[in-house]
N, C-alpha and C positions, 0 to 999 in steps of 0.2 A: 401516524396514520398507518404505516406498514405493520406495525405491531397489531392494530386494531384489525386489520384485513387478516392477517395470520391468525389470530384467535377466532375470528369469525369463521374461516374455513375450516380450522380445525374442529370447532363445535358442529359445523354443518357434516364434517366426514363422520364425526362419532354417531350423529343421529342417522346418517345414512346407513352406516354400519349396523346400528341396531335394528333396522328393518330386516336385515338378513338374519341377524342372532336371533332376533324374536320369532319371526315367522317363517324362517327355513331351517329351522332346527327343531326336530321333533320332541316333542314335550313328554314322550312315552319314556317310563323308567321301569327297571326291573329290579326284582329281588325283594318283592313286599310278601308278607305273610297272608295267605287267603283267610278271608273272613266269611263265616256264615252264621246263620242262626242256629242255635244247638237244639231248638224245638221241631216235632214233626211237622213238615209241611202240609198244607191241605190237599195239594193235588200229586198225583204220581206222574202225571204226564202233561206236556204242553204242546197246543198246536198253534203255531205262529202262521197267520195268512198276511203276506205283504203284497199289497195291490200298488205295484210300481206305477207312478206317476198319477196316482188319484187324488184329486182335489177334494178337500172337506166338503166346500159348499155344493159340489155336483153330487155327492153320496148322500147329503142330508136333505137337500131341497125336494120339494114335491114337483112332480112333473107338471105338464100344462092340464091336465086331467085331475089334478088335486090328488095324485097317486104316489106313493113312495116308489123311488127307482130301485131300491134295494129292499124288498117288501120282508124278506127273512131277517136282515139286519135290523130292519125297523122294529120287528117284533121282539128281536133280542133286547134291542134299547129299552122298549116300552114294559117288557115283562120280566127279563132274566138278569141283564147286566148293567155295566156302567157304559158312559159314552163321553166323548168330549174331543179336544182339538189336541194335537201335539205339535209344537212348534220346532220347525228343523231350523238348522244354521246354515248360512252361505258357505260354500257353493252348494246349491241345491241340487244335487247329483245323486245318481244311485249308489255309488259305492260309498261315499261319505255318509249319506242316510243310513245304508244298512249297518255301517259301522258302529253309527250311533244308537241304532236302535238293539244291536245284537251284543256290542262290545260295550257300550255306554260312555263312548267318549267322541269328541268331535275332531275329526282329522285335519291336522296342520297343514298350511300350504306346501310344506316341504314333501308331504305324502301325495297331495293333489297333483303338484308339478311333476311328479315323477311316473305319471301312467294313471290309469283309471281302472285298473284289474288288480293290483295289488298294492297294500302298503309295503314301503322299503324295509319298515322294522316290524317284526313278529309281534302279535298282540293277543292277549287272552279274551275270551267270549264266552256267552252262556253255553255256545255249543260244545266249547273246548271242556267246561266245567260238568257238562251232563254225563251221564252214564253212556248214553248212545244218543246220537242225532241222526236222522234220515230226512234229505232235503231233495226237492225236485225244483226244476226251473233253469235259469239262463246259465251258460258257462261262463258269463261276465261276472256274476255275482257268488255263485255257490264255491268255487275253488279257494277264494281267498280265507274262507273260515275253517278249511280242512288243512290248508297248508300251516305247517307249523304246529298242529295240534299235539297235545302232549302225548297222544297214544292212538292207535287206529281205531276211532271209534265215531267217526263223522263220516257218514256216507252220503255220496252225492248222486243223483240221476239227473243228467243235463240232456236237452234237445242239441241237435247239431247248430253251430253258431250260424249256418247260412239260412236257419229258419227265421232268424231275427232281419226281416225284410220290411224296412221303413216304407217300401213302395208297395207292400201287399195291400189288397182290396180291404181285407178285414184281418187284423192280426188276433183276435180272439183265440184263433184255433192254438195259439201258445199257451193260453191258459187252460184251454181244454185238455191239452196234452197232459198239462201237470196233474191235474185232476184225475184223469184217466189212468196216468201210470201210478198215482199214489194209490187210488182204489184197487188195480191190480196187485199192488205191492201187498196190502192188507189181505187181499182174497188168497194170494198165494201162500201168505204164512200159515194158513190152516194146515197145509201139508207139508211144512218144512219146520221140524222139531227145533232145530236149532234157532231159527229166527222167530219162532214163536217164543222161546224161552226169553230171547233178547226182548221181545215187545211186551213180556210181562213184568219186566224190571220196573223199579221206580226210577224216576229223574231221568227221564228220556223226553225227547223234542222230536217233533214233525215240523218241518219248516217248508212252506209252499209258496215259492217266489214266482208271483203273476205278472209277467211284462207286457201283456196284451194291451192293457190299458195305456201303458207309457207310448206303445209303438203306435197304436190307433190315434192317440193324441197328438204326437208329432206329425203324423200323415193326414189326418182329418180335423184336428183341433178338438179341445175338449168338450165342447157343446154341439158335437157332430152327431147324427144319427148311430154312427159306428161306435163311437166312445159310449154314449150312453146305454146302447145295447150291450156293450161290453160289460158295463156295471152290472146290468140284469143278468147276464150269462154267469159272472163270478158270484153272484147272490144266490142263483139257484145251485150252484155247484158247491157253495159252501154249505148250504142246507144239506144237500144229498151226502157230503162227506163227513158232516158232523153226526148225521144218522148213523153211517157205517162205521164211525168210530165207537158210537154210543152202544151199538150192537156188538161189535167185536170184542168191547170190554163188559159187556152185559149189563150196561148201565150202573156201574159201580160208582158212578158221580165222583170220580177221582181225575177229571179231565178238566184242564183250563184252556180257555181259547182266548188268543188276541188276534185281532184285525186292525191292521193299520196300513201307512203308506210311507214309502221312503221321501218323497217329497210331491209337491202339487205341480200347477202348469198354467202358463198363462193362457190368456185367451187365443192367443195367435199359435199355441203349441210349441213354446219353448220353456225352459227351466235352467236354473243357474244362478239367478241373482237372487235377490231379497224382497220381491213383490209379494204381499199377502197370498195370492193365488199359489205361489210357489212354496211358501214356508208353512202354509196352514195345512196339516194332514188330519185324517179322521183316525180316531182312536176308539175301537169297541172291544170290550173285554167281558167274558161271562164264563160261568163253570165252576169247578172247584176252587174256594178260596177267594172269589170275586164278590164284590158287593153287589147285591141285587138292586135292581130299580127302586129308586126314592122318588115318590110323588112331591112335587112343590107346585106351587100356586102360579108362578110366573117365572120365566126365563128370561135372564139378561145376558144377551151374547156379547162377547168382549169385543168385537170387531165388526166394522161396516160391512164387510163381505158376507158376515153370516146373518144380519140383521133381516128379520122378517123371512128367514129361509124355510121354516117349517115351525109347527108349533106343537113341542113335544112336553108334556107337563112331567118331565123326569130330569132329576138334577144332572146339570152339565158341569164338567170340569176341564181345566185347562193344564197343560204339561209342557215340558220340555222333552224332547224326542229321546234324549239320553236316559231319562226316566223309565223307559219302558226296560231297558235290561236290569236294573234292581227289582222290577216287579216281577218279571219272568223268573229271576233267581230265586225270589222269595216264594213264589207260587210252588215250585218243585223242590225247594230245599238245597239249591247247590250255591258252592261259594261265589260271591260277587265277583264279576270280571276285574281283574286286578287294576286295570287302567279307568275303570269306570269312574265318571264325574256325576253320573245321576243321582238324584234323590228319591227315594222311595215314595211313591204317592200313597200315602195311607189310607186315603178315602177311599180307594180302589179295593183294599182288602176287606174280606168278611172273615173277621178272627177274634180272638180274645185281645184285650188290651195288652196282656204279658206278651203274646207272640208280636204284636205291633212294637211295642217297646224294644224286645229282643231285636227285632229286624232293623229297625231304626239305629239301634246301638251298633250292631253290625255293619252297616252302611256308614256309620260314621267312623268307625274305628279302619274300615277298608280306605276312606278317602284320607284319614290322617296317616296310614302307612305310606301313601304316594307323597305326601308332603315330608315325610320324615327321611324318606329315600332320596328324595328331589333336594332336599336341605343339605344333606351329606354331600352330594354332588356337588352343588353350589358351593358349599365351604371348601372343597378341595380343589376348585377351580378358579374361583374371582374372589378377589379381595375379602378374606374372610372375617375382617374387622368390620365390615359393613353388615354381616348376616348373623354374627355369632349370638347378640343378646336377642334377636328375635327366634333362633333356633332354640336356644337354651330355655326360652320362655314356653315355649310348645312341646318341648320333647323330655 
């Protein structure tokens, strides 16, 4: 009996230790060879809009009058681009969501447990791989993508932290600030030769982080007048900013646009867990290299949260949030983020079969690189005889 208890205790101790070894040890590895598609990309630049805390159903549903809450994005969906839902992972918080979107991997518990503004281990991202990235938004989000960048090419423009007031009557001013500053930036570039030359480069990114919706959702809940009005403000501002971008680049049709969210929100204004209202976020993409609207006879939505939300006879897609990173990399032709686990959504690409095949091949090589490096680390630390045959099989 004593031996039985001792063995049982030992087994439970091993299981207990495994929890910390698996979930509180970062899965990020370094030393991979960057992978990119050798063919010319369809876009010279990318504009990424992230509406923090925006639920998919709130954006896509019609209002009580049968009108779209985001008329411009609705027009994009029907005429110009592709749309769908990207599924996030728990915890549904801002930093893990942005890391998944821009770096292509899901943060582990060890990173989440050590703070909400920085990952304790440096990681690669689409921004880091770009020629230049300009970003506007929250001081809680922007710095983590500039920290540890391989060179000084990620520029951040942030409002003061005290502006993030969850007790504010209307937080849409945060989003208005972002669009106003981004517009001023583009206008000022016309009188700044150095900046203008940078803006005319290829493989550049504009990132607009929109925190107003998240703040209004916490303060007033996502079905409130303030939240819905914020959706309309963002939609109108996107319309204006897209027009400004197109005019700035003389309608060269070399700009790709992605609109999405980092996480959703429950009816009572919280997030962090795994309810569909928290994990289902909108994804709308259009512009250079993006598949245009494809008419279909009937839509079958994948979740009860979306059933009957609106009738759009345009093909609807479902993705994982980390898939957005390889999509953006493919559109502007930069190497995939080294730690990305995303799978390129081919159905969003408007390009040749050769380009799609090369892109998927690069995506597969990039994931294999992580496996090979991780395998070597495992062999050097833990019971090599348990892993040797598997590693040899794939390397």
